[in-house]
C-alpha positions, 0 to 999 in steps of 0.5 A: 428733419423732424423725428416724428412720423413715418420715415417716408413722410419726413423725407417727403416733407424735407424734399418738398421744402427744398424744392420750395426754396428753389434748391433744385432747378425746375426741369433738372434731374432730381436726386435718384433713389440710391442717392436718397437711400445713402443720404437718409439711411433708409431702405429702397422701399422707403425711398421709392415711396417718398419719390412716388408720392412726390410724383403723385403730388405733381412736384416731380415728373417722370420721363420714360427712359430718362428718370425723375425731374423737378416739375416746372411751376406750371406743371406743379399747379396741374392736377396730380396724377388721378387715383394714384395709390402710392405704397399700395400693392394689389394682390389677386389670388385664385381659390381658398385653402391652407396653401393660398392662406400661407402664400397670402401670409407671406405676402402680408408679412413682406408688405408689412415689413416694407410699409406697403399697403395691400389691396386683396381680391379673391378671384374664385367664384362658386368654389365647390367642396372638391376645390373647383370654381366657375372658370369663366366667372373667375376669369372675369373677376380676375380681369375686373380686379386687374383693371381696378388695380390699373385704374388705381395706379397701384405700385405693383401687382401680385397675381396667383392666376386662375388657370389658363391665360387671362385677357391679353388686353389687360396684361398689355395695358399693365405692361404698357404702363410699366406697373410691375407684376409678379406671378405666384405658384404658376407662370404664363409660358411665352410671356416675360413676367416675373414668377415665383413658384415651387419646383413642381417638376421635382414634386412629380419626380420625387413623389413618383420615386418614393412610390416606386421605391415603396413597391408601387409600379402602377401609379394612376394620377388624379388631377384638379386643374389641367390648364396651368404650368404647375400641373404640366410641370408635375406631370412632366416630372412624374413621367420622367421618373417613370422613364428613369426607372424603366416603367412604361407610360400607360395612357390610362394611368397618366391621362391629364384629365380633371377628376375633381371637376367630375360629378360624384357618379362620374368620379366613381366610374373613373375609379371603378374602371381603373381598379377593375383593370387586369393590372389595377393601380396600387397607388393614386398620385393626387393633384392636391388635398381636395383630390386626396380627400375626394378620392378617399371618400369615393374609394370608401364608397366603392368598398376600397380601404386606404391605405390597406388596399390602395395608397394615396400621395398628394402633390400640394397642400391646397385643400380643406385640411392637412393631407398627410395623415391620409397619404403615404407621401405628400409634397410640402410646398414653401407657400409662405416663402413664395409669398415673401419672395414675390414681395421682394421681387416686386419691390425690386421691380418697383425700384427699377421703374422709379429709376425710369427702367422697364420692369419687364426687361429681364423677367425671371422665374424664381423656383423654390425647393419643396419637401417630401413628407412621409406618413412616418413623420406624423404621430397619427395615421388615418385609415378609411373604413370601406363601405360594405361592398354591394 
């Protein structure tokens, strides 16, 4: 085998030459991915890529449930699989900000280590300063990106979904074609698709515990998106912590409604109603950095200083900047690790598909631990200056 060129290319060249010398009988099973790994001393990714390319060239054929076989001469002369982009991963991410950027860095690093190329698409349309996108347009762009991935016959898909369920027909097509898919940050309840997420239940539970220990018995929640599992899991954790510490569940404080999607006037009306109640909240548990920044600005306009009159806590890093200096407590999600583990899981599923297995047969959710940071852990603590009260 030549010492020059990428490993997968050298393996392909040697295997192609062996087939040309009739060392493998037409129609017979070809050597497996594991045999390739042992023979050439390479990783699963390299072996899979070499096999995928030979299939795309028409030298090998895959038969569902049976494995990979040497193509008959007539089959070899046929047109190779159209538009197949071997070694390419499609990555579709919704939204922008430090959190998504870190997830993408983890994905990029994982692909680079394995010699995979990355096709990236941002599905968010018309992002606002408070972190919201046009939902219908974003769903349409997400579907378009997924259909492009199907058309290109990519080896796998990593999807950070727009909130809510995507069009089921495109998911059905992806699964029918056995194109492996891994979700990041959130999952689709009831659908057997791999997902890598943070422990969002723990986020809601532990932040609530910290606030209660700090003396805050009345905690209001401010949300961004409301139709995704990360939010529902955090709300469940928040409520369970309240129950565990003997606190009542007050509907006006635990309502699952979007705060950041409201107009400025409506947001400030919501805060005014909360803070004007006979027993107002002393803490705001915010969905993410966008909600933290928006709440701090709205509170200042209402003449309420942070943290002197009310404290903020943040549930993840999504937002325009590091939210910790504005918060008393903040969750730090393992964003880069989520991206890296998604690639790792996807490569495993790609290898299974290469062996003729269904990559969706044993889908799992991988849940990674989170870290809670306190204001004492940063050298700079920010305070908002309240505007003059009318």
